[in-house]
C-alpha positions in Angstrom: 45.4 -29.5 177.9 48.2 -31.1 175.6 49.2 -33.5 178.4 45.6 -34.7 178.7 45.5 -35.5 174.8 49.2 -37.1 174.8 48.5 -39.4 177.4 45.1 -40.2 175.6 46.7 -41.0 172.4 49.1 -43.0 174.4 46.0 -44.9 176.2 44.7 -45.5 172.6 47.4 -46.9 170.8 49.3 -49.1 173.6 49.8 -52.5 173.2 51.3 -55.1 175.7 54.7 -54.9 174.0 57.1 -53.0 176.0 57.9 -50.5 173.5 55.3 -48.0 174.3 55.4 -44.4 175.6 55.3 -43.9 179.1 52.3 -42.2 180.5 53.0 -38.7 181.7 52.3 -38.1 185.3 49.1 -35.9 185.8 47.0 -34.6 188.4 43.5 -36.0 189.8 41.4 -33.1 187.9 43.5 -34.0 184.6 43.0 -37.7 184.9 38.8 -36.7 185.7 39.1 -34.0 182.7 40.6 -37.1 180.3 37.6 -39.1 181.2 35.2 -36.5 180.7 36.7 -36.1 177.0 36.7 -39.8 176.3 33.0 -40.2 177.5 32.1 -36.9 175.4 33.5 -38.8 172.2 32.6 -42.4 173.1 35.9 -43.9 173.2 35.9 -44.8 177.1 36.4 -48.3 176.0 39.9 -47.7 174.0 41.0 -45.7 177.0 39.9 -48.3 179.2 42.0 -50.9 177.3 44.7 -48.8 177.5 44.5 -48.4 181.4 44.6 -52.5 181.4 47.5 -52.1 179.6 49.4 -49.7 181.4 48.4 -51.6 184.5 51.4 -51.5 187.1 52.7 -48.1 185.4 53.9 -46.0 188.5 52.0 -42.6 186.8 48.7 -44.6 186.2 47.9 -43.0 189.4 44.3 -42.7 188.5 41.7 -41.4 191.4 38.9 -44.3 192.3 36.3 -41.9 191.4 37.4 -41.9 187.8 39.0 -45.3 187.8 35.5 -47.4 188.8 33.3 -46.2 186.0 36.5 -46.3 183.5 37.0 -50.1 184.5 33.5 -50.8 184.3 33.1 -49.9 181.0 32.5 -52.6 179.0 31.2 -51.4 175.5 32.5 -52.2 172.2 35.6 -50.1 170.7 33.7 -47.8 168.0 36.1 -47.0 165.2 33.9 -44.2 163.8 34.1 -42.4 167.6 37.9 -42.8 167.6 38.0 -41.2 164.3 36.1 -38.2 165.4 38.5 -38.2 168.2 41.4 -38.2 166.1 39.9 -35.4 164.2 39.3 -33.2 167.2 43.0 -33.4 168.4 44.2 -32.6 164.9 41.9 -29.5 164.8 43.5 -28.7 168.4 46.7 -28.8 167.1 46.3 -26.5 164.5 46.8 -29.4 161.9 43.1 -28.8 160.4 41.6 -25.7 159.6 37.7 -25.2 160.4 35.8 -23.1 158.8 32.4 -21.9 159.6 29.9 -22.1 156.4 29.1 -19.0 156.7 33.1 -18.1 155.8 32.7 -21.0 153.2 29.9 -19.1 151.4 31.6 -15.5 151.6 34.6 -17.4 150.0 32.5 -18.9 147.2 30.4 -15.6 146.0 33.8 -13.9 146.0 35.0 -16.7 144.0 32.1 -16.6 141.5 32.4 -13.1 141.5 36.1 -13.3 140.2 35.3 -15.8 137.7 32.3 -14.0 136.1 34.5 -11.0 135.8 37.2 -12.7 134.0 34.8 -14.1 131.6 33.4 -10.6 130.6 
């Protein structure tokens, strides 16, 4: 799954200059998965712009069933959707820890108990 996220990051961050990172080769299944993830997070316009910028790259062997809907996407680039996606990538890399509300309540209860005991 990491190769999919790495390529997504490259497609999102790409520009028209030649200093961009090369796309890693992926199977048709991985390209389909990349499109599903992009669609889920609403970042297809970002990915489509990256695909256009990488046009002609040898490793951009995207299956037609993915390329057609990807390139027909004409929506606006949403910064909010992009930030949500980037937050998810950071979580998947373990850079952020996700706490459930139940664990936070337990932590708060324990902290209050500890503070109460200190004051007594």
